C-alpha positions in Angstrom: 34.4 3.7 198.5 37.1 3.8 195.9 36.4 3.3 192.2 38.1 3.2 188.8 37.7 7.0 188.4 40.6 7.7 190.9 38.0 9.3 193.4 35.0 8.8 195.3 32.2 6.9 194.4 30.0 9.8 193.8 31.0 12.9 191.7 32.3 16.0 193.4 30.0 18.9 192.9 31.1 22.7 192.6 30.3 24.7 194.6 28.9 21.9 197.1 25.3 22.9 197.5 22.0 20.8 198.1 19.6 23.3 196.8 16.2 22.9 195.3 14.7 19.4 194.1 15.7 20.5 190.7 19.3 20.6 191.8 19.0 17.3 193.7 17.4 15.7 190.3 20.4 17.1 188.5 23.0 15.5 191.1 21.2 12.1 191.1 21.4 11.8 187.6 25.3 12.8 187.6 25.6 10.0 190.3 23.9 7.5 187.9 25.9 8.4 184.9 28.9 8.2 187.0 28.4 4.8 188.3 27.5 3.4 184.6 30.9 4.9 183.4 32.6 3.5 186.5 30.9 0.1 185.8 32.4 0.1 182.3 35.7 2.0 182.9 37.8 -0.7 181.6 36.3 -0.4 178.1 36.5 3.4 178.0 40.3 4.1 177.7 39.8 5.4 174.0 37.1 7.6 175.3 39.2 8.8 178.0 42.0 9.9 175.6 39.6 11.5 173.5 38.1 13.5 176.5 41.8 14.5 177.4 42.4 15.7 173.7 39.1 17.7 174.0 40.3 19.5 177.2 43.7 20.2 175.8 41.7 21.7 172.6 39.6 23.9 174.9 42.6 24.8 176.8 44.0 26.3 173.7 40.9 28.1 172.9 40.7 29.9 176.2 43.2 32.4 175.7 41.7 33.7 172.4 38.0 33.5 173.6 39.0 35.3 176.7 40.7 38.0 174.9 37.2 38.6 172.8 35.1 38.6 175.7 37.1 41.1 177.6 36.8 43.5 174.5 33.1 42.8 174.2 31.0 41.4 176.8 30.9 44.1 179.5 29.6 46.4 176.7 27.2 44.2 175.2 23.4 45.5 175.4 22.0 42.0 175.0 24.2 39.6 177.0 23.9 36.1 175.8 23.9 34.7 179.6 20.8 36.9 179.9 19.1 36.3 176.8 19.9 32.8 175.6 18.9 29.7 177.5 22.1 27.6 177.9 22.9 24.1 179.4 25.3 21.3 179.7 24.7 18.7 177.1 25.4 15.0 177.5 29.0 15.4 176.0 29.6 17.9 178.5 29.0 15.7 181.2 30.8 12.7 179.7 34.0 14.8 179.3 33.6 15.8 183.1 32.9 12.5 184.4 35.6 10.4 182.3 38.3 13.0 183.6 36.9 12.9 187.1 36.4 16.8 187.1 34.3 18.9 189.1 30.4 18.9 188.3 28.5 22.1 188.4 26.1 21.7 191.4 23.1 22.2 188.9 22.0 22.6 185.4 23.0 25.9 183.4 19.3 25.8 181.9 17.4 28.6 183.3 13.6 29.1 182.7 13.1 31.2 179.7 13.7 34.9 180.3 16.0 34.2 183.3 19.8 34.8 183.3 22.1 31.9 183.4 22.4 30.7 187.2 26.3 31.0 186.8 26.3 34.6 185.7 27.7 37.0 188.1 28.8 40.6 188.4 31.8 40.1 186.5 30.7 37.7 184.1 30.6 33.7 184.3 31.3 32.4 188.0 32.4 29.0 186.5 35.9 28.1 185.6 36.5 28.2 182.0 37.1 24.3 182.0 33.6 23.7 183.4 31.6 25.9 181.3 28.9 24.2 178.9 30.7 23.9 175.5 27.8 25.9 173.8 29.2 28.8 175.9 32.8 28.3 175.2 32.4 27.8 171.3 29.9 31.1 170.9 31.4 33.8 169.0 28.8 36.6 169.2 27.8 39.0 166.3 29.9 41.8 168.2 32.9 39.7 168.4 32.7 38.6 164.8 32.5 42.2 163.9 35.5 43.1 166.2 37.5 40.2 164.5 36.7 41.7 161.1 37.4 45.4 162.1 41.0 44.0 163.4 41.6 42.5 160.1 41.5 39.1 161.7 38.0 37.3 160.7 39.2 34.1 162.6 42.2 34.8 164.7 44.1 31.7 165.6 42.0 29.7 163.3 39.1 29.7 166.0 36.7 28.2 163.8 38.7 25.3 162.5 39.8 24.6 166.4 35.9 24.6 167.4 35.1 22.1 164.4 37.7 19.9 165.6 36.7 19.8 169.1 33.1 19.4 167.8 34.3 16.0 165.9 36.2 14.8 168.8 33.0 15.2 171.2 31.0 13.4 168.8 33.9 10.6 168.6 33.9 10.3 172.4 30.3 10.2 172.7 30.1 7.5 170.0 32.8 5.6 171.6 31.1 5.6 175.1 27.9 4.4 173.9 29.5 1.6 171.5 31.7 0.3 174.4 28.9 0.3 177.0 26.5 -1.3 174.3 29.1 -4.1 173.6 29.9 -4.5 177.4 26.1 -4.9 178.1 25.6 -7.8 175.5 29.0 -9.7 175.6 28.4 -13.0 177.2 31.1 -12.3 180.0 28.8 -9.5 181.3 26.0 -12.0 182.0 25.8 -14.2 185.4 27.4 -17.6 185.3 23.8 -19.0 185.6 23.0 -18.0 182.0 26.0 -19.5 180.7 25.2 -23.0 182.1 
């Protein structure tokens, strides 16, 4: 069944794996979110435009962040992918759904003390654009020290770019919630029997 998101009725997951009951619950939640957004799609043009701006901002960050990670991560004694619990937040999912992107087949959050399920032998197995925002924006102490040592405490204005994207993520979420709230309470959203 085609919908307003240019694709199938259900989100596309990456990689396509059914997995555990926890993964199925994650996938069902994403299906419900996509249906909600599809239903209100005509009202969400501004949110979609903001999501596109966020993606362009992330694309601009990737080069600088990857350069830092190449110089630090493989030598790290306490990799954040192992020591921290990370997850996809609501804003991550909103952007992915609004842009009709692939959705990870499961939540990134692992049990405390377990490594991120997307951690592979050579780092994160997720494509850059699909990673949780909390991972994309994180600059660890070793990376900060390296930037300071290089005489560039904030190369390419990373801090400013991150703050700008944070603000845009908030704006996107606020816009979606406001539009859906308005769409649910407008008289045109009720059945004809209600208006009689």
